[in-house]
C-alpha distance (Angstrom), angle and dihedral (degrees) to the residues before:
residue distance angle dihedral
M1 . . .
S2 3.78 . .
F3 3.77 130.8 .
K4 3.76 123.7 -145.3
E5 3.79 112.6 -136.5
E6 3.79 112.1 -131.4
P7 3.80 114.6 -123.5
R8 3.78 112.7 -103.3
S9 3.77 118.0 -110.8
P10 3.78 117.6 -121.0
L11 3.78 113.8 -100.4
Q12 3.76 111.2 -87.0
P13 3.83 122.3 -129.9
P14 3.82 122.3 -107.0
T15 3.82 92.1 -102.4
Y16 3.83 88.2 81.5
G17 3.80 94.2 47.9
N18 3.78 142.5 58.2
L19 3.81 100.3 -116.4
I20 3.78 142.2 52.1
T21 3.81 108.0 -142.6
I22 3.80 122.4 -151.7
L23 3.79 129.4 -175.6
S24 3.81 117.6 -169.2
I25 3.81 125.1 -175.5
D26 3.80 122.3 -171.0
G27 3.78 123.9 -131.3
G28 3.78 117.9 -107.1
G29 3.79 114.3 136.9
V30 3.81 113.5 -126.4
R31 3.80 88.5 -1.5
G32 3.81 84.3 78.6
I33 3.80 84.0 89.8
I34 3.82 88.0 78.4
P35 3.84 96.2 63.7
S36 3.82 89.6 39.7
V37 3.82 88.2 62.9
I38 3.82 89.5 50.7
L39 3.81 91.5 49.1
E40 3.80 91.3 48.4
F41 3.79 89.8 56.5
L42 3.82 91.9 48.0
E43 3.80 91.2 47.7
N44 3.81 91.5 51.7
E45 3.80 90.2 52.1
L46 3.80 90.6 49.5
Q47 3.81 91.5 47.2
E48 3.79 88.6 60.8
L49 3.80 90.1 53.4
D50 3.80 101.8 32.8
A51 3.79 127.3 -24.5
S52 3.81 95.1 -140.9
T53 3.81 99.2 50.9
I54 3.83 94.8 88.7
G55 3.79 87.6 73.9
L56 3.81 90.0 72.3
L57 3.78 86.5 73.9
L58 3.78 99.7 34.1
L59 3.82 102.8 38.1
Q60 3.80 100.1 88.7
K61 3.78 118.1 56.3
W62 3.76 135.6 -164.4
S63 3.77 127.8 174.8
K64 3.78 124.7 -164.9
L65 3.77 125.8 -158.0
Y66 3.77 139.9 161.3
R67 3.77 114.1 -109.1
G68 3.79 107.5 -143.5
Q69 3.81 100.9 -166.4
N70 3.80 96.9 62.8
M71 3.83 95.0 19.0
M72 3.80 95.3 -123.0
P73 3.81 137.3 121.3
M74 3.79 114.6 -93.9
I75 3.79 118.1 -154.4
F76 3.80 119.8 -168.4
S77 3.79 106.9 -156.8
S78 3.79 124.9 -180.0
Y79 3.80 87.0 -144.1
Q80 3.79 93.7 58.4
I81 3.80 98.3 53.0
Q82 3.82 94.9 85.5
K83 3.79 90.8 51.5
N84 3.80 95.2 40.3
P85 3.85 114.1 25.6
S86 3.81 90.7 -176.6
L87 3.83 87.7 75.6
D88 3.81 91.7 60.3
A89 3.80 94.8 108.9
T90 3.78 124.8 160.9
L91 3.79 116.2 -95.1
S92 3.80 90.0 -121.4
D93 3.82 92.5 57.0
I94 3.80 91.2 48.3
C95 3.82 92.6 48.7
I96 3.81 93.0 47.7
G97 3.80 91.3 47.8
T98 3.79 97.4 47.1
S99 3.82 92.6 48.0
A100 3.83 95.2 48.9
A101 3.80 96.0 111.9
P102 3.82 112.2 -175.2
T103 3.83 113.1 -101.1
Y104 3.82 89.2 10.8
L105 3.81 104.4 62.0
P106 3.83 132.9 7.5
S107 3.80 121.8 -101.3
H108 3.80 114.8 -98.5
S109 3.81 129.9 -126.2
F110 3.81 125.9 -170.2
Q111 3.81 143.5 145.0
T112 3.78 134.0 -128.6
K113 3.80 118.3 -138.8
N114 3.79 137.0 -170.2
S115 3.81 126.0 -122.9
E116 3.80 90.0 -84.2
G117 3.79 92.8 54.7
K118 3.79 94.9 -107.4
I119 3.80 113.9 148.2
L120 3.80 110.4 -113.6
K121 3.79 101.0 177.5
E122 3.79 142.8 -11.5
F123 3.78 121.5 -136.7
N124 3.80 130.0 -161.4
L125 3.77 107.6 -172.4
T126 3.75 142.8 176.4
N127 3.79 135.5 179.8
G128 3.81 119.3 -27.2
A129 3.80 91.0 -145.7
I130 3.80 88.6 72.9
T131 3.79 88.3 64.9
A132 3.79 101.1 33.7
N133 3.78 121.1 -10.0
N134 3.80 85.7 175.9
P135 3.83 102.0 42.9
T136 3.80 98.1 -174.5
L137 3.80 95.8 109.9
V138 3.81 89.5 48.2
A139 3.80 90.1 56.5
I140 3.81 93.9 45.9
S141 3.81 90.6 47.2
E142 3.81 92.2 51.5
V143 3.80 91.3 50.1
T144 3.81 90.8 47.0
N145 3.80 90.9 51.5
E146 3.80 90.1 52.0
I147 3.80 92.0 49.5
T148 3.80 95.0 48.3
G149 3.81 88.6 45.5
G150 3.80 90.1 59.3
S151 3.81 97.3 -111.7
A152 3.79 113.4 -176.3
N153 3.82 89.2 -138.9
F154 3.81 93.2 70.5
F155 3.78 137.5 52.3
P156 3.83 119.2 -125.2
I157 3.78 111.4 -88.3
K158 3.78 133.2 -172.2
P159 3.83 121.0 -126.9
T160 3.81 91.6 -110.0
E161 3.81 96.5 48.8
Y162 3.79 97.6 98.4
G163 3.79 85.7 137.4
R164 3.80 86.4 78.1
F165 3.82 89.1 64.9
L166 3.81 122.1 84.4
V167 3.80 106.0 -163.0
L168 3.80 127.9 -172.3
L169 3.82 116.2 -175.3
L170 3.78 118.1 -170.4
G171 3.78 119.7 -167.3
T172 3.79 127.1 -157.5
G173 3.78 94.4 -138.6
S174 3.79 130.7 -95.4
P175 3.82 135.1 -138.8
Q176 3.78 117.5 -83.0
F177 3.79 110.8 -91.2
Q178 3.77 111.0 -97.2
K179 3.78 130.6 174.4
K180 3.79 95.2 -131.1
Y181 3.79 96.8 156.8
D182 3.78 143.2 -2.3
A183 3.80 138.2 -156.5
T184 3.80 91.8 -81.6
K185 3.80 92.0 59.4
S186 3.80 97.9 38.0
S187 3.83 94.6 47.2
S188 3.80 90.1 77.7
W189 3.81 96.5 45.2
G190 3.76 121.8 116.8
I191 3.79 127.1 -167.4
L192 3.79 93.7 -64.3
G193 3.80 92.3 47.0
W194 3.79 92.8 54.7
L195 3.79 91.7 45.3
A196 3.81 97.3 45.4
G197 3.78 110.2 6.1
G198 3.78 123.7 149.0
G199 3.79 93.6 3.6
S200 3.81 93.1 -60.4
T201 3.82 140.4 73.9
P202 3.83 104.1 -97.7
L203 3.81 97.3 177.2
V204 3.81 94.2 50.1
D205 3.81 91.8 43.0
V206 3.80 92.7 51.4
F207 3.80 95.5 49.5
T208 3.80 97.5 43.6
Q209 3.80 95.2 42.9
A210 3.80 94.8 43.3
S211 3.82 95.2 52.3
G212 3.79 92.4 53.2
D213 3.80 94.2 42.0
M214 3.80 92.3 52.7
V215 3.81 90.8 53.9
D216 3.81 90.2 52.0
Y217 3.80 91.1 46.5
H218 3.81 95.1 48.3
I219 3.80 97.4 45.1
Y220 3.79 96.1 44.6
S221 3.81 93.1 46.4
V222 3.82 90.4 53.0
F223 3.80 94.6 46.2
Q224 3.81 90.3 46.5
A225 3.81 93.2 49.5
L226 3.81 90.0 52.1
H227 3.84 92.8 45.1
S228 3.81 92.1 -117.6
Q229 3.81 100.8 121.6
D230 3.80 90.7 126.8
K231 3.82 89.8 64.7
Y232 3.80 93.0 57.6
L233 3.80 128.1 68.3
R234 3.79 127.1 176.3
I235 3.82 116.3 -171.8
Q236 3.78 113.6 -169.5
D237 3.80 137.9 146.5
D238 3.80 112.2 -145.2
T239 3.80 96.4 175.3
L240 3.82 101.2 80.8
S241 3.78 118.6 137.5
G242 3.78 140.0 171.3
D243 3.80 117.8 2.8
L244 3.80 91.5 -6.1
T245 3.81 90.4 74.0
S246 3.81 92.6 59.5
M247 3.80 118.7 108.1
D248 3.80 96.3 -156.6
L249 3.80 108.4 29.7
A250 3.81 99.0 118.3
T251 3.79 99.6 171.4
H252 3.80 116.6 140.6
E253 3.80 90.9 -115.6
N254 3.80 94.4 52.1
L255 3.81 93.2 46.0
E256 3.80 90.3 51.4
N257 3.80 90.2 49.2
L258 3.82 90.6 51.3
V259 3.80 89.3 53.7
K260 3.82 88.7 53.0
V261 3.82 89.8 50.6
G262 3.80 89.6 55.4
Q263 3.80 92.7 47.3
E264 3.80 92.2 49.1
L265 3.80 90.5 46.3
L266 3.80 89.8 61.0
K267 3.81 89.4 60.4
K268 3.80 94.6 48.8
Q269 3.79 124.5 97.2
V270 3.79 120.9 -95.3
M271 3.80 111.9 -91.7
K272 3.81 127.1 -148.1
V273 3.78 131.4 -172.2
N274 3.80 115.4 -100.5
L275 3.81 100.3 -135.1
G276 3.80 90.2 -154.3
T277 3.80 98.0 54.2
G278 3.80 102.3 18.5
I279 3.82 89.2 -129.9
C280 3.81 123.2 125.5
E281 3.79 113.5 -114.9
H282 3.80 136.2 179.1
Y283 3.80 107.5 -79.1
H284 3.82 100.5 -166.1
H285 3.80 139.0 -38.3
T286 3.81 93.7 -78.1
T287 3.80 112.7 112.3
N288 3.79 126.8 -136.7
E289 3.80 87.9 -112.2
M290 3.81 93.0 56.1
T291 3.79 92.4 46.6
L292 3.81 91.9 50.2
I293 3.81 89.5 53.1
K294 3.80 87.7 54.1
F295 3.81 90.6 48.5
A296 3.82 89.9 50.9
K297 3.80 90.8 56.2
I298 3.81 91.3 48.2
L299 3.82 90.6 50.5
H300 3.79 91.3 49.1
Q301 3.80 91.3 51.3
E302 3.80 91.0 47.3
K303 3.80 91.8 52.5
N304 3.81 91.0 51.4
V305 3.80 91.9 49.5
R306 3.80 92.1 51.1
E307 3.79 92.4 49.4
L308 3.80 92.3 48.9
R309 3.79 92.5 51.2
S310 3.79 99.5 39.4
P311 3.83 118.2 98.5
S312 3.81 90.9 -148.9
T313 3.81 99.3 62.8
N314 3.79 130.3 78.4
R315 3.80 90.6 -127.3
G316 3.78 90.6 52.6
R317 3.79 93.5 48.6
I318 3.80 92.6 47.2
T319 3.81 91.1 48.4
R320 3.81 92.2 50.7
E321 3.81 92.2 46.6
E322 3.80 90.3 50.8
S323 3.80 89.8 47.1
M324 3.81 91.3 51.5
K325 3.82 90.8 48.5
E326 3.81 90.3 50.0
Q327 3.81 90.6 49.5
T328 3.82 90.8 49.1
T329 3.80 91.8 47.7
L330 3.81 91.4 47.5
S331 3.80 90.8 49.3
Q332 3.82 91.0 50.2
R333 3.79 91.8 48.6
T334 3.80 91.4 48.6
Q335 3.80 91.2 50.8
A336 3.81 92.0 47.2
L337 3.81 90.9 50.2
S338 3.80 90.6 49.1
N339 3.81 91.2 51.4
A340 3.80 91.7 48.5
I341 3.80 91.8 51.4
H342 3.80 91.1 47.4
H343 3.82 93.6 53.2
S344 3.80 96.7 41.7
L345 3.82 99.1 50.2
P346 3.85 121.1 75.7
D347 3.74 118.6 -116.1
L348 3.80 107.8 -84.0
Y349 3.80 92.2 -145.8
E350 3.82 91.7 58.4
L351 3.80 90.7 50.8
N352 3.80 91.8 48.8
P353 3.82 107.7 30.3
N354 3.81 91.8 163.3
């Protein structure tokens, strides 16, 4: 006996569901192996529930880069292509541009063209981490713009309804916090001191670390104020040292060690930002692994809800047909009951002729 597998329905947009799901992954070169281990675990959990659910997190894509020619951030959003065809760049050009970290990889130049081969726009791009190493706010902003613009892909949402967002932020690791210098030492630094003081790169470290930290601080403070902390998860390892901190050390040994970092990170307790100190601290005894399992169940439920409500899925059509049958049956029963009452009761006028 053989069973024919039913074709999977395309993923339905958030407008048919209860949640808006966002996945954000930091920049970090080869350290991107760390979040890939986390995603592999989440995917395995989702495979046990439903193989297609992972798309709820991965379906929508944004890429952020720094546009060198006009010195401005350049965001490539799949939502903006219909409004602005000049942003319809190839995925390869976007990936090359966003990964072009200064001193590591060369800046990238390319053009977008229409179907007739006419040049629409020229782009000169360098690393996306310069604009947003932690792109979570970029993603939330793009979704918000779509909602306020009346996009059919999203349900209306109030400014305070952050509880309707399910946000997963995956870091690529950061060096262990060390007090290398203070204001007394740095007060006498010149250009060279800020660029290469104390055996490190203070200026670069400050800018890159601060931009990511402020995103963490802002998002967590908002979710906390609206009592929606359970809809937000940040997984990051801030204890890296030695070769693990490198962005471009692609030796077999280092790559294997990065995989181990990701595996160990799953077993660690969930961390939250202390809004008083700005430092991540243990939130409770729940591990990242346990929280991801919970997220997987929420994603599975969300997918089912969207399919049941969508007019373009078999489940949705069957549900609506059953609902219509139930309404028809209820209407028939109500009418039958009304007729029975009418025939069984004496005429009120005859009982009360006056």
